[in-house]
C-alpha positions, 0 to 999 in steps of 0.5 A, a space after each residue: 500510455 495511450 488514453 485515446 484521442 481527445 479534442 484537446 491534446 492538453 487533456 492527455 498531458 493532464 491525465 499523464 501528469 496525474 498518473 505520473 504523480 501517483 507513481 511518484 507517491 507510490 515510490 515514496 510510500 514503498 520507500 517509507 515502508 522499506 525504511 521502517 522495516 530496516 529501522 526496526 530490524 537494525 535498531 536504527 532510531 535515526 532512520 525511524 525518525 526520518 520515516 516519521 518526519 517524512 510522513 507529511 510528504 505522503 499526505 501532501 502528495 495525496 492532497 495535491 493529486 486529489 485536487 488535480 483530479 477535482 480540477 480535471 473533472 470540473 474542467 474536462 468533464 471526463 466520461 467513460 474510460 477517462 472518468 474510470 481512470 480518475 476514479 481509480 486514481 482517487 481511490 488508489 492514493 487513499 490506499 497509498 496514504 494509509 500504507 504510508 501511515 503503516 510505515 509511520 506506525 512501524 517506525 514509531 515501534 522501532 523508536 519506542 522499543 529500546 530494550 533487547 527483549 522488545 526487539 526480539 518480539 519485533 524480529 517476527 515482523 520482518 518476513 511479514 513486512 518484506 512480503 508486504 513491501 514486495 506486494 506493494 512494489 508489484 502492484 505499483 508496477 502493474 499500475 504503471 502499465 495498467 496490466 490486468 494480468 499482473 494485477 490478477 497475479 498480485 491480487 493472489 499474493 495476499 494469501 501468502 501475507 495472510 499465512 505469514 501474519 497467522 504465523 506471527 500471531 502464533 509466535 507472539 501468543 507463545 511469547 505471551 504464554 511464556 511470560 505474561 509480563 511481556 503482554 503490553 509490549 507484545 500487544 503493540 507488536 501484534 497491532 503492528 502486524 495487523 497493520 502490515 497485514 492490511 497493506 496486502 488488503 490495500 494492494 488488493 484494492 489497487 489491483 481491483 482499481 486497475 481491472 476496473 479501469 481497463 475492463 470497466 468491471 467492478 470486482 470488489 468483494 467478489 474474490 479471486 475467482 471473479 478476477 479470473 472470470 473477467 480476464 477469461 
């Protein structure tokens, strides 16, 4: 990726190293979310425990990248597009770390719901989680290429996640009405569904950071139409 010419060639090396570490962190988070979904669907308690154990790796990567960004700001005093890249990276790793927390939460649900009845409730999360994993994969690909067109496409994928989330909630509400004794377990699944739905929102945030870096336009809180306007 071409960051432009700098007096110090080492500056480009440092920027590329940080960006590569972000992609490594993103790959780990995507794996964590996929493993958590598999553990929930297949009743794989050991895989769920692995997801919980590995959460510290995501946290450590966030801290490491954040420190690297701080050093490069202090040492290089970047301006213009370089500074936008650093700011986009700092915000991106925050969203990635929180997606990692969602994976841990799903894994804990898999560990804490041993009965077959509880597993029935959890099944409703699989299509929602699959869409969230796909959206995360696509936004990481857009970030790797800093592709604003791909970012705009991924941004709109959140509508599908929202629709699936609403369907999950309706299904769980039906379970609650059929047997109120199941309400505590169903509420736990509802909270997990909400956490997964938030993955889509965080992927949208990363799309906004990509557009901010490439176009220099802050489109937060402006919606899909603003993305189309910027890219026109």
